[in-house]
C-alpha positions as CSV (number, residue, x, y, z in Angstrom):
1,M,-108.2,-31.3,-62.9
2,T,-104.4,-31.9,-62.9
3,R,-103.9,-29.1,-65.4
4,E,-105.8,-26.7,-63.1
5,L,-103.7,-27.6,-60.1
6,A,-100.5,-27.2,-62.1
7,S,-101.7,-23.8,-63.4
8,R,-102.6,-22.6,-59.9
9,G,-99.2,-23.8,-58.5
10,T,-97.4,-21.8,-61.2
11,K,-99.3,-18.7,-60.5
12,E,-98.7,-18.9,-56.7
13,L,-95.0,-19.5,-57.3
14,Q,-94.8,-16.5,-59.6
15,Q,-96.6,-14.4,-57.0
16,E,-94.2,-15.5,-54.3
17,I,-91.2,-14.7,-56.6
18,A,-92.7,-11.2,-57.2
19,A,-93.2,-10.7,-53.5
20,L,-89.6,-11.7,-52.8
21,R,-88.3,-9.4,-55.5
22,Q,-90.3,-6.5,-53.9
23,R,-88.9,-7.3,-50.5
24,L,-85.4,-7.4,-52.0
25,D,-86.0,-4.1,-53.7
26,D,-87.2,-2.6,-50.4
27,A,-84.1,-3.9,-48.6
28,E,-81.7,-2.5,-51.2
29,E,-83.5,0.8,-51.1
30,T,-83.3,0.8,-47.3
31,L,-79.6,0.0,-47.4
32,R,-79.0,2.7,-50.0
33,A,-80.9,5.2,-47.9
34,I,-78.9,4.2,-44.8
35,T,-75.5,4.4,-46.5
36,S,-76.3,7.7,-48.2
37,G,-77.5,9.3,-45.0
38,E,-81.2,9.7,-46.1
39,V,-82.4,7.6,-43.1
40,D,-82.0,8.7,-39.5
41,A,-84.0,5.9,-37.9
42,L,-85.2,2.3,-38.4
43,V,-88.4,0.7,-37.2
44,V,-87.6,-2.9,-36.3
45,N,-90.1,-5.6,-35.3
46,T,-88.9,-7.3,-32.1
47,P,-90.5,-9.8,-29.8
48,G,-91.5,-6.8,-27.6
49,G,-93.1,-5.1,-30.5
50,E,-92.0,-2.4,-33.0
51,Q,-88.9,-0.4,-31.8
52,V,-87.4,2.7,-33.4
53,F,-83.5,2.6,-33.6
54,T,-81.9,6.0,-34.2
55,L,-78.3,7.2,-34.5
56,Q,-78.0,9.9,-31.9
57,G,-77.1,13.2,-33.5
58,A,-77.6,11.8,-37.0
59,D,-79.6,14.8,-38.2
60,T,-78.5,16.5,-41.4
61,V,-76.0,18.9,-39.8
62,Y,-74.2,16.4,-37.7
63,R,-74.2,13.7,-40.4
64,T,-72.8,16.2,-42.9
65,A,-70.1,17.2,-40.3
66,V,-69.1,13.6,-39.6
67,N,-69.0,12.7,-43.3
68,N,-66.7,15.7,-44.1
69,I,-64.1,15.7,-41.3
70,N,-60.6,14.4,-42.0
71,E,-60.9,11.6,-39.5
72,G,-62.2,8.1,-39.9
73,V,-65.4,7.6,-37.9
74,I,-67.2,4.4,-37.4
75,T,-69.8,3.0,-35.0
76,V,-69.5,-0.7,-34.2
77,S,-71.2,-3.2,-32.0
78,P,-69.3,-4.5,-29.0
79,E,-68.4,-7.6,-31.1
80,G,-66.9,-5.4,-33.8
81,T,-69.6,-5.3,-36.5
82,I,-69.6,-1.9,-38.3
83,L,-73.0,-0.2,-38.0
84,Y,-71.9,3.1,-39.5
85,A,-68.8,4.5,-41.3
86,N,-68.1,7.9,-42.8
87,H,-66.6,8.3,-46.3
88,Y,-63.2,9.3,-44.9
89,F,-62.8,5.9,-43.1
90,A,-63.8,4.1,-46.3
91,G,-61.2,6.1,-48.2
92,M,-58.6,5.2,-45.6
93,I,-58.9,1.5,-46.2
94,G,-59.7,1.9,-49.9
95,A,-63.1,0.3,-49.9
96,G,-66.6,1.5,-50.7
97,L,-69.2,2.1,-47.9
98,S,-71.3,-0.9,-49.1
99,K,-68.3,-3.1,-48.4
100,V,-67.7,-1.6,-45.0
101,I,-71.0,-1.4,-43.3
102,G,-72.0,-4.8,-41.9
103,A,-68.4,-6.1,-42.0
104,S,-66.2,-6.7,-39.0
105,I,-63.8,-4.0,-38.0
106,F,-61.2,-6.7,-37.3
107,D,-61.1,-7.4,-41.0
108,F,-59.6,-3.9,-41.5
109,V,-57.1,-4.1,-38.6
110,A,-53.5,-5.5,-38.8
111,P,-53.4,-8.9,-37.2
112,E,-50.9,-7.9,-34.5
113,N,-53.2,-5.0,-33.4
114,R,-56.5,-6.9,-33.2
115,D,-56.2,-7.9,-29.5
116,L,-55.5,-4.2,-28.6
117,L,-58.6,-3.0,-30.4
118,A,-60.7,-5.7,-28.8
119,A,-59.5,-4.5,-25.4
120,F,-60.5,-0.9,-26.4
121,L,-64.0,-2.1,-27.4
122,A,-64.5,-3.9,-24.1
123,R,-63.8,-0.8,-22.1
124,D,-65.7,2.4,-21.8
125,S,-63.0,4.2,-23.7
126,G,-59.5,3.5,-25.1
127,R,-56.7,5.3,-26.9
128,G,-53.7,4.0,-28.7
129,E,-51.7,3.6,-31.9
130,L,-52.4,0.7,-34.3
131,S,-52.4,0.0,-38.0
132,L,-55.4,-0.4,-40.4
133,R,-55.1,-2.9,-43.2
134,C,-56.3,-1.7,-46.6
135,R,-58.0,-3.7,-49.2
136,D,-54.7,-3.8,-51.3
137,G,-52.7,-5.2,-48.4
138,T,-50.9,-2.0,-47.4
139,Q,-51.2,-0.6,-43.8
140,V,-52.0,2.8,-42.5
141,P,-50.7,3.9,-39.1
142,V,-53.6,5.5,-37.1
143,Y,-54.4,6.8,-33.6
144,A,-57.6,5.1,-32.4
145,A,-59.9,6.6,-29.8
146,T,-63.0,4.6,-28.7
147,R,-66.0,5.5,-26.6
148,K,-69.0,3.4,-25.6
149,L,-72.4,4.8,-26.7
150,E,-76.0,4.1,-25.7
151,L,-78.2,4.4,-28.8
152,D,-81.7,4.0,-27.3
153,D,-81.5,0.3,-26.2
154,L,-78.7,-0.5,-28.6
155,A,-75.1,-0.8,-27.2
156,A,-72.5,0.5,-29.6
157,V,-68.9,1.9,-29.6
158,C,-67.8,4.9,-31.5
159,V,-64.3,4.7,-33.0
160,V,-62.3,7.7,-34.4
161,F,-59.2,7.0,-36.5
162,T,-56.6,9.7,-37.0
163,D,-54.3,9.0,-40.0
164,L,-50.7,9.2,-38.7
165,T,-49.0,8.6,-42.1
166,Q,-47.7,12.1,-42.6
167,Q,-46.8,12.5,-38.9
168,K,-44.8,9.2,-39.0
169,R,-43.0,10.3,-42.1
170,N,-42.1,13.7,-40.5
171,E,-40.9,11.9,-37.3
172,E,-38.7,9.6,-39.5
173,I,-37.3,12.6,-41.2
174,I,-36.6,14.3,-37.9
175,R,-35.1,11.1,-36.4
176,T,-32.9,10.7,-39.5
177,G,-31.7,14.3,-39.3
178,Q,-31.0,14.0,-35.6
179,L,-29.1,10.7,-36.2
180,V,-27.0,12.2,-39.0
181,Q,-26.2,15.2,-36.8
182,S,-25.3,12.9,-33.9
183,I,-23.0,10.8,-36.1
184,L,-21.3,13.9,-37.5
185,A,-21.0,15.5,-34.0
186,Q,-19.2,12.4,-32.7
187,S,-17.1,11.9,-35.8
188,P,-13.4,11.6,-35.1
189,N,-12.9,14.0,-38.1
190,M,-13.2,17.7,-38.2
191,V,-16.6,18.3,-40.0
192,I,-17.8,21.8,-40.8
193,V,-21.0,22.6,-42.7
194,C,-21.5,26.2,-44.0
195,D,-24.1,27.8,-46.2
196,G,-23.6,29.5,-49.5
197,A,-22.4,32.7,-47.9
198,G,-19.7,30.9,-45.8
199,I,-21.5,31.0,-42.4
200,V,-21.0,27.9,-40.3
201,T,-24.3,26.0,-39.7
202,F,-22.9,22.9,-38.1
203,A,-19.5,21.9,-36.6
204,S,-18.5,18.5,-35.1
205,D,-17.1,18.2,-31.6
206,V,-13.6,17.8,-33.0
207,A,-14.0,21.0,-35.1
208,R,-15.1,23.0,-32.1
209,R,-12.2,21.7,-30.0
210,M,-9.7,22.5,-32.8
211,S,-11.1,26.0,-33.2
212,G,-11.2,26.6,-29.5
213,E,-14.6,28.2,-29.6
214,Y,-18.2,27.7,-30.6
215,V,-18.1,28.5,-34.3
216,V,-21.7,27.9,-35.4
217,G,-23.0,31.2,-36.8
218,Q,-19.5,32.4,-37.4
219,P,-17.7,32.8,-40.8
220,V,-16.1,29.6,-41.9
221,D,-12.7,31.4,-42.2
222,R,-12.7,31.7,-38.4
223,A,-13.3,28.0,-38.0
224,L,-10.5,27.2,-40.4
225,A,-8.1,29.8,-38.9
226,K,-5.6,27.1,-37.8
227,I,-5.6,25.2,-41.1
228,S,-3.1,26.1,-43.8
229,I,-2.2,24.9,-47.2
230,S,1.4,25.5,-48.3
231,G,1.8,27.9,-45.5
232,K,-1.3,30.0,-46.3
233,P,-4.5,30.0,-44.2
234,L,-7.4,28.1,-45.7
235,Q,-10.1,30.5,-46.8
236,F,-13.7,30.2,-47.8
237,S,-12.7,31.5,-51.2
238,D,-10.5,28.4,-51.6
239,I,-13.5,26.2,-50.8
240,Q,-15.7,28.1,-53.3
241,G,-12.9,28.0,-55.9
242,G,-13.1,24.2,-56.1
243,I,-10.0,23.3,-54.1
244,K,-9.0,19.7,-54.9
245,S,-10.5,17.1,-52.6
246,N,-8.2,14.5,-51.0
247,K,-5.6,17.2,-50.6
248,T,-3.1,16.8,-47.8
249,T,-2.9,20.0,-45.7
250,I,-0.7,20.9,-42.7
251,C,-2.1,22.4,-39.4
252,S,0.2,23.8,-36.7
253,S,-1.1,22.9,-33.3
254,E,-0.9,25.3,-30.3
255,D,2.4,23.6,-29.2
256,G,3.9,24.2,-32.6
257,E,3.8,20.5,-33.6
258,N,2.8,20.0,-37.3
259,K,-0.2,17.8,-38.0
260,Y,-1.3,16.4,-41.3
261,F,-4.9,16.4,-42.5
262,L,-6.7,15.0,-45.5
263,L,-9.1,17.6,-46.9
264,R,-12.4,16.7,-48.5
265,R,-14.9,19.2,-49.8
266,G,-18.4,18.6,-51.0
267,M,-21.3,20.9,-51.9
268,F,-25.1,20.5,-51.8
269,G,-27.6,22.1,-54.1
270,P,-27.4,22.5,-57.9
271,E,-24.1,23.6,-59.3
272,E,-25.6,26.9,-60.6
273,D,-27.1,27.7,-57.2
274,V,-24.9,26.1,-54.4
275,Q,-26.7,26.1,-51.1
276,G,-23.7,25.2,-49.0
277,Y,-20.5,23.2,-48.5
278,V,-19.4,20.3,-46.3
279,I,-15.7,20.4,-45.3
280,T,-14.1,17.3,-43.7
281,L,-10.5,17.1,-42.4
282,T,-9.2,13.7,-41.4
283,D,-6.2,13.7,-39.1
284,I,-3.6,11.5,-40.9
285,T,-0.7,12.5,-38.7
286,A,-0.2,8.9,-37.4
287,L,-0.3,7.6,-40.9
288,K,2.3,10.1,-42.0
289,Q,4.5,9.3,-39.1
290,A,4.1,5.6,-39.9
291,E,5.2,6.3,-43.5
292,Q,8.2,8.3,-42.2
293,L,9.0,5.5,-39.8
294,K,8.7,2.9,-42.6
295,D,11.0,5.0,-44.9
296,E,13.5,5.3,-42.0
297,F,13.3,1.6,-41.3
298,I,13.9,0.8,-45.0
299,G,16.9,3.1,-45.0
300,L,18.3,1.5,-41.8
301,V,17.7,-2.0,-43.0
302,S,19.5,-1.2,-46.3
303,H,22.4,0.3,-44.4
304,E,22.5,-2.5,-41.8
305,L,22.4,-5.2,-44.5
306,R,25.0,-3.5,-46.7
307,T,27.7,-3.4,-44.0
308,P,28.0,-7.2,-43.5
309,L,27.3,-7.9,-47.1
310,T,30.2,-5.6,-48.1
311,A,32.4,-7.6,-45.7
312,V,31.3,-10.9,-47.2
313,M,31.8,-9.7,-50.8
314,G,35.1,-7.9,-50.1
315,G,36.6,-10.8,-48.1
316,I,35.7,-13.4,-50.8
317,G,36.8,-11.0,-53.6
318,V,40.2,-10.4,-52.0
319,A,40.6,-14.1,-51.2
320,L,40.1,-15.0,-54.8
321,N,43.1,-12.8,-55.9
322,E,46.1,-14.8,-57.0
323,G,49.4,-14.4,-55.2
324,L,48.0,-14.1,-51.6
325,E,49.6,-16.1,-48.8
326,S,47.4,-18.8,-47.3
327,E,47.3,-17.0,-44.0
328,D,45.9,-13.9,-45.8
329,V,43.3,-15.9,-47.6
330,K,42.2,-17.4,-44.3
331,L,42.0,-14.0,-42.7
332,M,39.8,-12.7,-45.6
333,L,37.6,-15.7,-45.4
334,R,37.3,-15.3,-41.7
335,D,36.1,-11.7,-42.2
336,A,33.6,-12.9,-44.8
337,L,32.3,-15.6,-42.4
338,E,31.8,-13.0,-39.7
339,G,30.0,-10.8,-42.1
340,A,27.8,-13.7,-43.1
341,R,27.0,-14.5,-39.5
342,S,26.1,-10.9,-38.8
343,L,23.9,-10.8,-41.9
344,N,22.2,-14.0,-40.9
345,Q,21.5,-12.6,-37.4
346,I,19.9,-9.4,-38.8
347,I,17.7,-11.4,-41.2
348,S,16.7,-13.7,-38.3
349,N,15.7,-10.8,-36.2
350,L,13.6,-9.3,-39.0
351,L,11.9,-12.6,-39.6
352,E,11.1,-13.1,-35.9
353,L,9.6,-9.6,-35.6
354,S,7.6,-10.2,-38.8
355,R,6.2,-13.4,-37.4
356,Y,5.3,-11.6,-34.1
357,Q,3.6,-8.7,-35.9
358,S,1.5,-11.1,-38.0
359,D,0.7,-13.3,-35.0
360,R,2.6,-16.2,-36.6
361,L,5.2,-16.7,-33.9
362,S,5.1,-20.4,-32.9
363,L,7.6,-21.9,-30.6
364,E,8.8,-25.5,-31.0
365,K,9.5,-26.3,-27.4
366,D,11.5,-29.3,-26.3
367,S,13.4,-30.4,-23.2
368,I,16.8,-28.9,-23.5
369,D,20.1,-28.7,-21.6
370,V,20.6,-25.0,-21.0
371,K,24.3,-25.4,-20.2
372,A,25.0,-27.1,-23.5
373,V,23.1,-24.4,-25.5
374,V,25.0,-21.7,-23.6
375,R,28.4,-23.3,-24.3
376,T,27.6,-23.7,-28.0
377,V,26.6,-20.1,-28.5
378,A,29.6,-18.9,-26.4
379,G,31.9,-20.9,-28.6
380,S,30.6,-19.3,-31.8
381,A,30.6,-15.8,-30.3
382,R,34.2,-15.7,-29.0
383,S,36.1,-12.6,-30.1
384,D,39.8,-11.6,-30.2
385,S,38.9,-8.2,-28.8
386,H,36.9,-9.4,-25.8
387,R,37.3,-12.1,-23.1
388,L,34.2,-14.2,-22.8
389,V,33.8,-15.6,-19.3
390,L,31.2,-18.3,-18.5
391,E,29.7,-18.6,-15.0
392,I,27.5,-21.7,-15.2
393,A,26.1,-23.1,-11.9
394,E,26.1,-26.8,-11.3
395,G,23.0,-29.0,-11.3
396,L,21.0,-26.9,-13.7
397,P,17.6,-28.5,-14.5
398,R,16.4,-29.0,-18.0
399,V,13.8,-26.6,-19.3
400,R,11.2,-26.7,-22.1
401,A,12.2,-24.1,-24.6
402,D,12.7,-23.5,-28.3
403,K,16.4,-24.2,-28.8
404,M,16.8,-22.1,-32.0
405,R,15.0,-19.1,-30.4
406,L,17.1,-19.4,-27.2
407,E,20.3,-19.3,-29.3
408,L,19.0,-16.1,-31.1
409,I,18.3,-14.4,-27.7
410,L,21.9,-15.2,-26.5
411,K,23.5,-14.2,-29.7
412,N,21.7,-10.8,-29.6
413,L,22.7,-10.1,-26.0
414,L,26.3,-11.2,-26.5
415,S,26.6,-9.1,-29.7
416,N,25.3,-6.0,-27.9
417,A,27.6,-6.6,-25.0
418,M,30.7,-6.9,-27.2
419,K,29.6,-3.9,-29.4
420,Y,29.4,-1.5,-26.5
421,S,32.2,-2.8,-24.3
422,P,35.8,-1.4,-24.6
423,P,38.3,-3.7,-26.3
424,D,40.2,-6.1,-24.0
425,T,37.4,-6.1,-21.4
426,E,35.4,-9.1,-20.1
427,V,31.9,-10.1,-21.1
428,R,30.4,-12.5,-18.7
429,L,27.7,-15.0,-19.5
430,G,26.1,-16.6,-16.4
431,V,23.4,-19.2,-15.8
432,R,21.9,-20.0,-12.4
433,S,18.8,-21.7,-11.1
434,Q,16.1,-20.1,-8.9
435,P,12.8,-21.5,-7.6
436,G,10.5,-22.0,-10.6
437,H,12.9,-20.8,-13.3
438,V,16.4,-20.5,-14.7
439,V,18.1,-17.1,-14.9
440,I,20.5,-16.3,-17.8
441,S,22.6,-13.0,-17.6
442,V,25.0,-11.2,-19.9
443,S,27.2,-8.5,-18.3
444,D,29.5,-6.0,-20.0
445,Q,31.9,-3.3,-18.8
446,G,30.6,-0.5,-21.0
447,I,29.6,3.0,-20.1
448,G,26.3,2.0,-18.6
449,I,22.8,3.1,-19.4
450,P,21.1,6.1,-17.8
451,D,17.9,5.3,-15.9
452,D,15.7,7.5,-18.2
453,E,16.9,5.6,-21.3
454,Q,16.5,2.0,-20.0
455,A,12.8,1.7,-20.7
456,S,13.3,2.6,-24.4
457,L,15.8,-0.2,-25.0
458,F,13.2,-2.9,-25.6
459,T,11.1,-0.9,-28.1
460,P,11.4,-0.6,-31.9
461,F,14.5,1.4,-32.9
462,G,15.4,1.7,-29.2
463,R,19.0,2.8,-29.1
464,L,21.0,4.9,-26.8
465,D,22.0,8.5,-27.6
466,G,25.3,8.4,-29.3
467,A,25.1,4.6,-29.9
468,R,26.5,3.1,-33.0
469,P,24.3,3.1,-36.1
470,G,22.0,0.1,-36.3
471,L,18.4,-1.1,-36.4
472,G,18.1,-1.3,-32.6
473,L,15.9,-4.4,-33.0
474,G,18.0,-7.0,-31.2
475,L,16.6,-6.2,-27.7
476,L,13.1,-6.0,-29.0
477,V,13.4,-9.5,-30.5
478,C,14.8,-10.7,-27.2
479,R,11.8,-9.3,-25.4
480,R,9.3,-10.8,-27.7
481,L,10.9,-14.3,-27.6
482,V,11.4,-14.3,-23.8
483,E,7.8,-13.3,-23.3
484,A,6.7,-15.9,-25.7
485,H,8.4,-18.5,-23.5
486,G,6.6,-17.1,-20.5
487,G,9.7,-15.4,-19.0
488,Q,10.8,-11.8,-18.3
489,I,13.7,-9.7,-19.4
490,W,15.3,-6.7,-17.7
491,V,18.4,-4.6,-17.4
492,E,20.5,-3.4,-14.4
493,S,23.1,-0.8,-15.1
494,T,25.5,1.5,-13.2
495,R,26.8,4.5,-15.1
496,G,30.5,4.0,-15.9
497,K,30.6,0.4,-14.7
498,G,28.6,-1.5,-17.3
499,S,25.2,-3.2,-17.7
500,T,23.7,-6.6,-17.0
501,F,20.9,-8.0,-19.2
502,S,19.0,-10.9,-17.6
503,F,16.0,-13.0,-18.6
504,T,14.2,-16.0,-17.1
505,L,13.0,-19.3,-18.5
506,P,10.2,-20.9,-16.4
507,L,10.7,-24.5,-15.5
508,R,7.0,-25.2,-16.1
């Protein structure tokens, strides 16, 4: 009896397994028919009875059309379940149709775009750009257009995806080209691009201004008409002939002033078939002028240092000769001392300017007695050829200043006053107090300074026409040091009667 029951149970189980296998085969066949487009409708048992669900327009013609267009087309439920997808969409995301249908569309959308697509699905229609996420992790930019559908009693949304990959690539190329042109157009250099025949295809704003006309479409020789090398106009044949890059050329401007340019030439395309040339000229006039100024400065410094150095060496050399009277030896040593002092002042000025230029000028301020500093400097600056007169007011307040720098200012002003005053004339050094500051003045009885030349006195190499040779840096050093103290310096002059240089030191 037990064996019969067991045998009957095994048979029933086998029958159930066979039935399940048949149902699974039927389901797989149905799914295959749906994905391959062989089925246009499904009969579904519902609580209300059997209902036929069809895809509107899913006859052979429309299904073939949808499957072969170059757009990704899917139909999804309002929640995002993919009910249908064409082959193009599956190819866009790199997955087979069997992996797509029944999945959620949000699995194939970049996370940052999921909220946007959900909003589209909730509306009757929507349009916008987003990115699909492929199976391999890459993203595809697309333009999505959604539209709600009514398929019998089944709510669904049709979504069409347009691949924007090529369009984005083209836009990037266009943007890059526009950016390059914008950069070149605003370049401070003269940039000209010409084709292989020498016709200008692009010119920067500077190139157009220098040429004085719109040169695009014109021969490159016309654009380079004002550029010359060794006195000869620069020609397209020079560009073709492989003129050396980084060559300095000279351009004469309309006012006749020479300008210097650094010429660079490049070509694009294979060497055997050059498609065009890029010509760039960089204005290096300021650099050339700076080089000339540097050369002039070195020459002036050498001359200026050699003069007192010669006095030092000559005085000491003569003093060492045997047979000289003691008075003559003292005279020679005095000359050597004067030369050494002059040399020291020049070096001090150069060091101060160097510190200022490198932003290393640091004052060591202390409370000082201006009257004592003035008397000390006046004592060392006395000359046999000039009478130095002091005019120091009583009751001068102490000021906070750098004593060494104050002495250098006074030495420079007194040196200039004695240099440009006739022999046997007075040089006056005055100090007075005014509200908030102390005023120190140095007056000479020289020829005076024209009004139009006064402004250049406090600039590098600022010297008067016909002045004695020199660096012309003393007054510039005075200006830098006075301003570093928070004061001001100026000159008052009457032609034929002399000049007065004054500066202030603030009390606070």
